[in-house]
C-alpha angles and dihedrals in degrees: 000000000000119000107253096181108128115248128225125245119194115197116202111193127181147112121290114291092016092125102260094136092046091052091047091052091048089052090051092050099044109031117086096221117069116254127195116218113214118171117208092250092055092041096055102031105036110020093050124046115251097263095048090047092052093047092043094050088048092054092046093050090051093050099047117098119246089252086072094062094133092053090046090054092050092050090047089056089053090049092050090051091052092047094048091047093050096042089057086068099042117130119234088254092059099254134104140221117264088245094039098219098035112089092193093067122089123271108261130202107198098070089060090050095050094045093047089049090052093047095049091049092044094049092047091045092050096238095106126052115253091240087080091065092078089060091048091051090051091050093046091051091051091049091052087058088058096056110105128214090271092054097254120140106234127202099042119129099282123241136268101026098017090215100119141032117275136093134316135171089248090060092054093045094051091049088061092045093049092050093049091048092046092051090059090058095057 
């Protein structure tokens, strides 16, 4: 039977060089239970694939209260870094490879959807410059070319193994999200 005992999360928040990493290491050395230390940079940029990080950051920014303006700005900088890094690998048609910098992997649709969603929300929310919208429009146009006669978005990493192009629930969900976000820009 699975362990259903709730875990413990310790959040260390502070400015750079405040000692958060030192405290985390001290906790790991002295507490009896094991603790995993995951900094926000690692959490967003390495634990999650790029597209999920961009979409996740976008959702977090949108949910934070205005009193967290500094944190929103910091997250927006992370989002911009992700977008700039991904856009450097964008195909002329607006899509990307499944492994973004490996040309021998299949062309994948969902990264374009998630990035376009993030851009539309960021431009509307004022945390991304409007110049990004042209990139989002290009991605949205490419995604529309991948919708089949039954309304399924083709070319996403296919469920359940996500190792080939096909369809997946995430692909359909992000199509709806991208369209809702785009509609707010018009």
